[in-house]
C-alpha positions as CSV (number, residue, x, y, z in Angstrom):
1,M,231.5,145.4,202.3
2,A,230.7,148.8,200.8
3,N,232.0,147.6,197.4
4,K,229.6,144.7,197.4
5,L,226.4,146.8,197.6
6,I,226.0,148.6,194.3
7,V,223.0,150.9,193.7
8,A,222.2,151.6,190.1
9,P,219.1,152.6,188.1
10,A,217.2,150.0,186.0
11,P,217.5,148.0,183.9
12,H,219.4,145.5,186.1
13,V,219.1,142.5,183.7
14,Q,221.1,142.9,180.6
15,S,220.5,141.2,177.2
16,A,222.4,140.9,174.0
17,Q,219.2,142.0,172.2
18,S,218.8,145.6,171.2
19,T,216.0,147.5,169.4
20,A,218.0,147.4,166.2
21,S,218.5,143.6,166.4
22,I,214.9,142.9,167.2
23,M,213.7,145.0,164.3
24,R,216.2,143.2,162.0
25,D,214.7,139.9,163.2
26,V,211.2,141.0,162.5
27,I,212.1,142.1,159.0
28,V,213.8,138.7,158.4
29,A,210.7,137.0,159.6
30,L,208.6,138.9,157.1
31,M,210.8,138.0,154.1
32,P,209.2,134.6,153.3
33,A,205.8,136.3,153.1
34,L,207.3,139.1,150.9
35,V,208.7,136.5,148.5
36,V,205.4,134.6,148.3
37,S,203.5,137.9,147.8
38,T,205.8,138.9,145.0
39,V,205.4,135.6,143.3
40,V,201.6,135.9,143.6
41,F,201.1,139.6,142.6
42,G,204.3,140.5,140.7
43,M,206.7,143.4,141.0
44,D,204.1,145.8,142.2
45,V,204.6,144.2,145.6
46,L,208.2,145.5,145.8
47,R,207.1,148.9,144.6
48,V,204.6,149.2,147.4
49,V,206.9,147.9,150.1
50,A,209.9,150.0,149.0
51,L,207.8,153.2,148.9
52,S,206.1,152.5,152.2
53,V,209.5,151.9,154.0
54,A,211.1,154.9,152.4
55,A,208.2,157.2,153.3
56,C,208.1,156.0,156.9
57,V,211.8,156.4,157.4
58,A,211.7,159.8,155.7
59,F,208.8,161.1,157.8
60,E,210.4,159.9,161.0
61,Y,213.7,161.5,160.1
62,L,212.1,164.8,159.2
63,I,209.9,165.0,162.3
64,Q,212.8,164.3,164.6
65,R,215.1,166.6,162.7
66,F,212.9,169.6,162.4
67,L,210.0,169.3,165.0
68,V,211.0,167.1,167.9
69,R,214.7,168.0,167.6
70,G,215.7,164.9,169.7
71,P,218.1,162.1,168.9
72,L,217.6,160.5,165.6
73,T,216.3,157.0,165.9
74,V,215.7,155.9,162.3
75,S,218.8,153.7,162.4
76,N,217.1,151.3,164.9
77,G,214.9,150.0,162.1
78,S,211.5,150.6,163.8
79,A,210.3,152.9,161.0
80,A,211.3,150.4,158.4
81,V,209.3,147.7,160.2
82,T,206.3,150.0,160.4
83,G,206.7,150.6,156.6
84,V,206.8,146.8,155.8
85,L,203.8,146.1,158.1
86,L,201.8,149.0,156.6
87,A,202.6,147.7,153.1
88,F,201.5,144.2,154.1
89,N,198.1,145.7,154.9
90,L,197.7,147.2,151.4
91,P,196.8,145.8,148.0
92,A,199.5,145.6,145.4
93,S,197.6,147.9,143.1
94,I,197.3,150.7,145.6
95,P,198.2,154.2,144.1
96,W,201.6,155.5,145.3
97,W,200.2,158.7,146.8
98,I,197.9,156.7,149.1
99,V,200.9,154.7,150.3
100,V,202.6,158.0,151.2
101,I,199.6,159.3,153.1
102,G,199.3,156.0,155.0
103,A,203.0,156.3,156.0
104,F,202.5,159.8,157.2
105,V,199.6,158.9,159.3
106,A,201.4,155.9,160.7
107,I,204.5,157.7,161.7
108,A,203.4,161.3,162.4
109,I,200.1,160.5,164.1
110,G,200.4,156.9,165.2
111,K,203.9,157.1,166.5
112,M,205.7,160.5,166.8
113,T,202.7,162.3,168.3
114,F,203.1,160.2,171.4
115,G,206.8,160.7,171.6
116,G,208.2,158.0,169.4
117,L,209.1,154.3,169.8
118,G,208.0,152.8,173.1
119,K,205.6,155.6,173.9
120,N,202.9,155.0,171.3
121,P,199.7,153.3,172.7
122,F,198.5,152.1,169.3
123,N,200.3,150.1,166.6
124,P,201.4,152.7,164.1
125,A,201.0,150.5,161.0
126,L,197.4,149.7,161.9
127,V,196.7,153.4,162.6
128,G,197.8,154.1,159.0
129,R,195.9,151.1,157.6
130,V,192.6,151.9,159.3
131,F,192.8,155.6,158.3
132,L,193.3,154.6,154.7
133,L,190.5,152.1,154.9
134,I,188.1,154.8,156.1
135,A,189.4,157.5,153.8
136,Y,189.9,155.5,150.6
137,P,187.6,152.4,150.9
138,V,187.5,151.8,147.1
139,Q,191.2,151.7,146.6
140,M,191.8,149.8,149.8
141,T,189.4,147.0,148.8
142,S,190.3,146.7,145.1
143,F,192.5,143.7,145.0
144,P,194.4,142.5,141.9
145,M,194.2,138.9,140.8
146,P,197.2,136.6,141.1
147,V,199.6,136.9,138.2
148,N,199.8,133.1,137.8
149,G,196.2,132.6,136.9
150,A,192.8,134.0,137.9
151,F,191.0,132.4,140.8
152,D,187.5,132.1,139.3
153,A,185.8,131.1,142.6
154,L,186.4,134.5,144.1
155,S,185.9,136.7,141.0
156,G,188.4,139.3,142.4
157,A,187.1,139.3,146.0
158,T,189.2,138.2,148.9
159,P,188.1,134.9,150.6
160,L,186.7,136.8,153.6
161,A,184.7,139.1,151.3
162,A,183.3,136.2,149.4
163,V,182.2,134.4,152.6
164,K,180.8,137.7,153.9
165,H,178.6,137.8,150.8
166,G,177.2,134.3,151.3
167,A,179.9,132.0,149.9
168,A,180.7,128.8,151.8
169,A,183.8,128.8,154.0
170,D,185.3,126.2,151.6
171,V,185.3,128.6,148.7
172,V,189.1,128.5,149.0
173,G,190.9,125.2,149.8
174,V,193.4,124.8,152.6
175,Q,196.2,124.6,150.0
176,E,195.3,128.0,148.5
177,L,195.0,129.6,152.0
178,L,198.5,128.2,152.9
179,L,200.3,129.1,149.7
180,G,198.5,132.3,148.8
181,N,197.1,131.9,145.2
182,M,194.2,134.3,145.8
183,P,193.3,138.0,145.9
184,G,194.1,140.0,149.0
185,S,196.5,142.4,150.6
186,L,200.2,141.6,150.5
187,G,200.3,140.1,154.0
188,E,197.1,138.0,153.9
189,V,198.0,135.6,151.0
190,A,200.8,133.6,152.5
191,A,199.7,131.8,155.7
192,L,202.5,129.2,155.5
193,A,205.2,131.9,155.0
194,L,203.8,133.9,157.9
195,L,203.9,130.8,160.1
196,A,207.5,130.3,159.1
197,G,208.2,133.8,160.2
198,F,206.4,133.0,163.5
199,A,208.7,130.0,164.1
200,Y,211.8,132.2,163.4
201,L,210.7,134.8,165.9
202,L,210.1,132.2,168.5
203,W,213.5,130.7,167.8
204,R,215.2,134.1,168.1
205,R,213.1,134.7,171.3
206,V,211.8,138.0,170.0
207,I,208.3,137.1,170.9
208,R,206.5,134.5,173.1
209,W,203.8,132.2,171.8
210,H,201.1,133.2,174.3
211,V,199.6,136.1,172.4
212,P,199.6,134.7,168.8
213,V,198.4,131.3,169.9
214,T,195.6,132.7,172.1
215,V,194.4,135.0,169.3
216,L,194.2,132.2,166.8
217,A,192.8,129.7,169.3
218,T,190.1,132.1,170.4
219,M,189.1,132.8,166.8
220,A,189.0,129.0,166.1
221,V,186.8,128.3,169.1
222,F,184.5,131.2,168.3
223,A,184.1,130.0,164.7
224,F,183.6,126.4,165.8
225,V,180.8,127.4,168.1
226,Y,179.2,129.6,165.4
227,A,179.3,126.8,162.9
228,L,177.9,124.4,165.5
229,G,175.0,126.9,166.1
230,K,174.4,127.0,162.4
231,G,173.8,123.2,162.4
232,M,176.9,122.3,160.5
233,T,178.3,118.8,160.9
234,G,181.2,116.7,159.6
235,A,183.9,118.3,157.5
236,A,182.0,121.6,157.1
237,L,182.0,122.0,160.9
238,W,185.8,122.0,161.0
239,Q,186.2,123.9,157.8
240,V,184.9,127.1,159.3
241,P,187.4,127.6,162.1
242,L,190.3,126.5,159.9
243,F,189.2,129.0,157.3
244,H,189.0,131.9,159.7
245,V,192.4,131.2,161.2
246,L,194.2,130.9,157.8
247,A,192.2,133.6,155.9
248,G,192.7,137.4,155.9
249,G,195.0,139.1,158.3
250,A,194.6,136.7,161.2
251,I,198.1,135.3,161.3
252,L,199.8,138.6,160.2
253,G,198.0,140.5,163.0
254,A,198.4,137.8,165.7
255,V,202.1,137.3,165.1
256,F,203.5,140.6,164.0
257,M,201.2,143.3,165.3
258,A,199.5,142.0,168.5
259,T,203.0,141.2,169.9
260,D,204.3,144.7,169.6
261,Y,206.1,145.5,172.8
262,S,204.9,149.0,173.1
263,T,201.2,148.2,172.7
264,S,200.7,144.9,174.4
265,P,200.5,144.0,178.1
266,M,203.5,143.4,180.3
267,T,202.5,140.1,181.8
268,V,201.8,136.7,180.3
269,R,198.3,136.6,182.0
270,G,197.6,140.1,180.7
271,G,198.7,139.1,177.2
272,V,196.3,136.2,177.2
273,I,193.4,138.5,178.2
274,F,194.5,141.0,175.5
275,A,194.8,138.3,172.9
276,A,191.5,136.7,173.7
277,G,189.8,140.1,173.3
278,I,191.4,140.5,169.9
279,G,190.1,137.1,168.8
280,V,186.6,137.7,170.0
281,I,186.3,141.2,168.5
282,T,187.8,140.0,165.2
283,M,185.2,137.3,164.9
284,L,182.3,139.6,165.9
285,I,183.3,142.0,163.1
286,R,183.9,139.2,160.5
287,L,180.6,137.5,161.2
288,W,178.3,140.5,161.9
289,G,180.1,143.7,161.2
290,A,180.2,145.9,158.1
291,Y,183.7,144.9,157.1
292,P,184.8,141.4,156.1
293,E,188.0,141.7,158.2
294,G,188.2,142.9,161.7
295,M,191.7,142.1,162.9
296,S,193.0,145.7,162.5
297,F,190.1,147.2,164.5
298,A,190.3,144.5,167.1
299,I,194.0,145.1,167.8
300,L,193.5,148.9,168.0
301,I,190.6,148.5,170.4
302,M,192.6,146.1,172.6
303,N,195.6,148.5,172.4
304,A,193.4,151.0,174.1
305,C,192.6,148.5,176.9
306,V,196.3,147.7,177.6
307,P,196.7,150.4,180.4
308,L,193.6,148.9,182.2
309,I,194.9,145.4,181.8
310,N,198.3,146.4,183.1
311,K,196.7,148.1,186.1
312,Y,194.7,145.1,187.2
313,V,196.9,142.2,186.0
314,K,200.1,142.5,187.8
315,P,202.7,140.0,189.0
316,K,203.1,139.6,192.8
317,R,205.8,141.8,194.3
318,F,208.9,140.0,195.5
319,G,208.4,138.6,199.0
320,V,204.6,139.2,199.0
321,K,202.5,136.1,199.7
């Protein structure tokens, strides 16, 4: 009888997944968008991504080796994922030294200051991105035109920036939004490729659908109500929510950043509340804020709310009615 009662520390449920395997799956899921972005903007894309990944890995190694002096974790791939996600939030024409600064802020401040992977309350890539946006607004909002032909309707502005300055939401067609033939950062010009990555992560059971779908659905409903309030009818009424879901960093943020294990709620119900907040804040900034895009700010704001959500949205304890 004594041998049948085993007391051991958590975790009690084992899985074939590891941190390294999850990070590999995330990188694989980002590859279609990387390919499309390279086709749209040329080889500068690979320069930015390679530099960002190398800098993130190097900074994490150096901090752990000489400051934290704990076990080295760069081999688990989390720093590489941060590097790719940071690069996806940058324009292809960004100077190399700004990429390095962004990588330092993401790793040193956004991640290692709090103790490393699993302890950071904010998404490190977004910490780096928002810092660069505030510190270097000109370089961060100077987007190159696609190499396979200028998109005259935008005149160098991103679709969100064009709409922010008074253009109609149909300034870019659905085909361009899906395929990415337009100015923008590396990760906001390939909606179809990002959706393919979303499907891959669902298939690999790396993420669940609740957070990404709730973020995008909340944005769509908000945009629909806004268009309805503006008196839009017919095709224009449906164009506005479709545009806001496909344009900018909506899909990148909803799928690859809002689902970060360390910075999102532990329960499904908490995740839905978290995601709905991201969707609402994103649309508030897009429609009435100073910036044309609000996804990064929205995720960071809701990251700060995660401890509160986890406190008040808890599953029932086993055996409690």
